[in-house]
N, C-alpha and C positions, 0 to 999 in steps of 0.2 A: 630510736625514740624520736617522736615528732611533737611539734607544738601546733595547736589549732589557732589560725588567724581570725576566722570569722564564723558566724553562726551561733547557735544556742550554746555550744560548748567552747566559746572563745576563751583563750587563756589557759585551757587545760592541756596536759601532756599525756601521751600514751604510747604504747608499743604497737608497731604495725604487725597485724596478724596475717594479712593477705593483700596482695596488690593485683588489681584487675587492669591489666595493661591496655586492652582494647577500649575500655570505657574510661580510662584516665582516672580511676578511683582507687581508694585504699580502704580496707577495713582496719580500724584502730580500736584497740582494747579500751572499753569504757567510754567511748566517744560515739555520739549519734545513736544512742540506744533507743530502739523502737519497740512497741508492744505488738506482737503478732498473735492473732486469735487462731487457735488450732482446734480442729475437730478431733474427737477421740479416734485413735488408731492403735495399731499393734505396739508401736514404740511408746506412745503416750496414751494409755487407756482412759485416763481421766479427761484429757483435752484441756482447754482453758487458755489463759493468756500467758504467752511466753515472751520474755525480754531478750532482745537480740541486737547486736551491733549491725547497723546498716552502713553501706559504703559511703565515703565522703570524698568529694572531688579533691584531687591532688593539689590544685591551685590554692586550696584553703589550708594547706599544711606547710610547715617549715621544719627542716631537720634541726635537731638540737646539736649544738657544737659540743664535741666530747671534751674539749679543754675548758671552756667557760660555762657550759650548761645553758647557754642562751640560744634562742632561735637564730639561724643563719641562712643565708642564701648559698647556693652551690654554683661553683664555676668548674670549667674543664680546662686543663692545660697539659702540655707535654712535659713529662718528667725527664730526668737525665738519661734514661734508657730509651727515650723516644716513644714511650707508651702514653696514650691519652688517659689521664686519671682525673677523678673528681676531687675538688678541694673546697674547704670552708672559706667563704669570703671574709668572715670575721677574723679568724685566727690564722688563715693561710695554710693550715695543715691538710694533708691528704686524708681522704675518707676511705676507710678500708671496706 
């Protein structure tokens, strides 16, 4: 779950559906919904206007802390096993 920092959907939360790593963008459920005009085709014989989530830049998103439910920044540190793990800066807990 992520929190949107800026843009038209500021303050909303949603579930990440897809991450586009090369473009530094993510598709979030119910966020940045655009209207796409489609021609009639075999899949959609009627055609018309289709609502679809567009990618949003990752810098405009914050991860929601599992413990508090509030947006948090992410840090990286070595755990006791010597493995680099991500952790929540607000609560200090590891992110699975």
